[in-house]
C-alpha positions in Angstrom: -114.5 -37.4 48.0 -112.5 -40.5 48.1 -110.4 -39.1 45.5 -106.9 -38.6 46.0 -105.1 -35.4 44.1 -101.9 -36.6 42.6 -99.3 -33.9 41.5 -96.8 -35.6 38.8 -94.5 -32.4 39.1 -94.1 -32.4 43.0 -90.4 -32.9 44.3 -89.3 -35.0 46.7 -86.8 -33.3 48.8 -88.3 -34.4 52.0 -86.2 -36.4 54.5 -87.8 -39.2 56.7 -87.7 -36.9 60.0 -89.5 -34.4 58.1 -92.5 -36.5 56.7 -92.5 -38.2 60.4 -93.6 -34.8 61.8 -96.5 -34.5 59.1 -99.7 -35.8 60.8 -101.8 -38.8 59.5 -104.8 -38.4 57.2 -108.0 -39.6 58.9 -109.6 -42.5 56.9 -111.6 -45.4 56.7 -111.6 -48.5 54.8 -113.7 -51.5 53.9 -113.6 -55.3 53.6 -116.4 -56.3 51.5 -117.1 -59.7 51.6 -119.7 -61.7 49.0 -121.7 -64.6 50.0 -119.0 -67.0 49.3 -116.7 -64.8 51.6 -114.3 -63.8 48.9 -113.0 -60.0 49.0 -114.0 -57.1 46.6 -110.9 -55.8 45.2 -110.3 -52.8 42.5 -107.4 -51.9 40.3 -106.2 -48.5 41.0 -106.8 -45.9 37.8 -104.0 -43.7 38.9 -100.9 -46.6 39.0 -98.8 -47.6 36.5 -98.3 -50.9 38.0 -101.5 -53.5 38.6 -101.9 -52.5 42.4 -105.3 -53.4 43.6 -106.8 -52.5 46.8 -110.2 -52.8 48.9 -112.4 -49.6 49.2 -110.8 -47.0 51.3 -110.8 -43.0 51.6 -110.8 -40.1 53.8 -113.4 -38.9 56.6 -114.8 -35.8 55.8 -114.9 -32.9 58.3 -117.7 -33.8 61.1 -118.4 -36.9 59.7 -118.1 -40.3 62.0 -116.0 -43.3 60.5 -119.0 -45.4 59.9 -120.8 -43.0 58.1 -117.4 -42.3 56.0 -117.0 -45.9 55.5 -120.7 -46.3 53.8 -120.2 -43.0 51.6 -116.7 -44.2 50.4 -117.9 -47.8 49.4 -120.9 -45.7 47.5 -118.7 -43.6 45.9 -116.1 -46.1 44.6 -118.2 -49.0 44.0 -122.0 -48.0 43.8 -122.5 -50.5 46.4 -125.3 -49.6 49.3 -126.8 -53.3 50.1 -124.5 -54.1 52.9 -124.6 -55.6 56.3 -121.9 -54.5 58.7 -119.9 -57.4 60.2 -117.3 -55.6 62.2 -115.1 -53.0 63.1 -111.3 -52.9 63.8 -110.3 -52.8 67.4 -107.8 -49.9 66.4 -107.0 -47.4 64.1 -104.6 -48.7 61.8 -101.7 -46.6 60.1 -99.5 -46.5 57.0 -96.8 -44.3 56.1 -96.2 -43.1 52.2 -92.9 -43.5 50.7 -90.9 -40.2 50.7 -91.2 -39.9 47.4 -95.0 -39.5 47.4 -95.5 -37.6 50.4 -95.3 -34.4 48.4 -97.5 -35.6 46.0 -100.5 -36.8 47.5 -103.0 -34.8 49.7 -101.1 -31.6 48.9 -98.2 -33.1 50.8 -99.8 -32.3 54.2 -99.9 -35.9 55.6 -97.1 -38.7 56.0 -99.7 -41.5 55.4 -103.2 -42.5 56.7 -104.8 -43.2 60.1 -107.8 -45.7 59.2 -110.8 -47.5 60.8 -111.5 -50.4 59.0 -115.1 -52.0 58.5 -115.8 -55.5 57.8 -119.3 -55.4 55.3 -121.3 -58.5 54.0 -122.4 -57.5 50.2 -126.0 -58.6 50.1 -127.0 -57.4 46.7 -126.8 -58.5 43.0 -123.4 -58.1 41.4 -125.1 -55.6 39.0 -125.1 -53.0 41.9 -121.5 -52.9 41.5 -120.2 -50.0 39.5 -116.6 -48.7 39.5 -117.2 -45.9 36.7 -119.0 -43.2 39.0 -118.1 -39.7 38.9 -115.0 -40.2 41.0 -113.8 -42.9 39.2 -110.8 -44.5 41.2 -110.6 -48.0 39.4 -110.6 -49.5 36.1 -111.4 -53.4 37.0 -112.6 -55.3 40.0 -112.8 -58.7 41.0 -113.6 -61.2 44.2 -110.6 -62.5 45.8 -109.8 -65.2 48.4 -109.1 -63.2 51.7 -105.6 -64.7 52.4 -104.5 -63.4 48.7 -105.8 -59.7 49.2 -102.5 -58.6 51.2 -100.1 -59.7 47.9 -102.3 -57.4 45.4 -101.5 -54.2 47.4 -98.8 -51.7 46.8 -95.9 -52.5 48.9 -95.8 -49.8 51.5 -99.9 -51.0 52.6 -99.1 -54.5 52.9 -98.2 -54.5 56.8 -101.7 -53.0 57.0 -103.6 -55.3 54.6 -101.6 -58.2 56.6 -103.1 -56.8 60.0 -106.8 -56.1 58.5 -107.0 -59.8 57.2 -105.7 -61.7 60.5 -108.2 -59.2 62.5 -111.2 -60.1 60.3 -110.4 -63.7 59.2 -112.4 -65.2 62.0 -115.4 -63.7 60.1 -114.9 -66.1 57.0 -116.6 -69.4 57.6 -114.0 -72.2 57.2 
């Protein structure tokens, strides 16, 4: 499932050195583009601030990155009518802030190592449903590509800039 477990009572008695010894959780992310080359972003339900993100989540055991991306996209947005445009050249990492490491994923990971996919949404907007059984979002919108990094939580900005830079050539000028 794409749902991230969060324990607000977990203590953050972790040093950077301890966190760096933890592995990354393998995951995927999807840059979903509409026909006007705008990017799908959704507002996280579990954040106190207005944090927006592209669909993303973990890779299940014995699941490949592309099937995981299609599953996460379906679970988080209801979207299945897509065309694959590109796959990121590399796996991209982000580290969680120290105070979040013990609170997310049972404290087992320092962050995520993600493979990203660019996909074109070919369906009608009525296909988009963020209110499924594993609801992670409260709102969604289409955003210009260059605005996307500024919408994300600060610890993921570098990752989002890399994704935007790599997938920018897909956008017709």
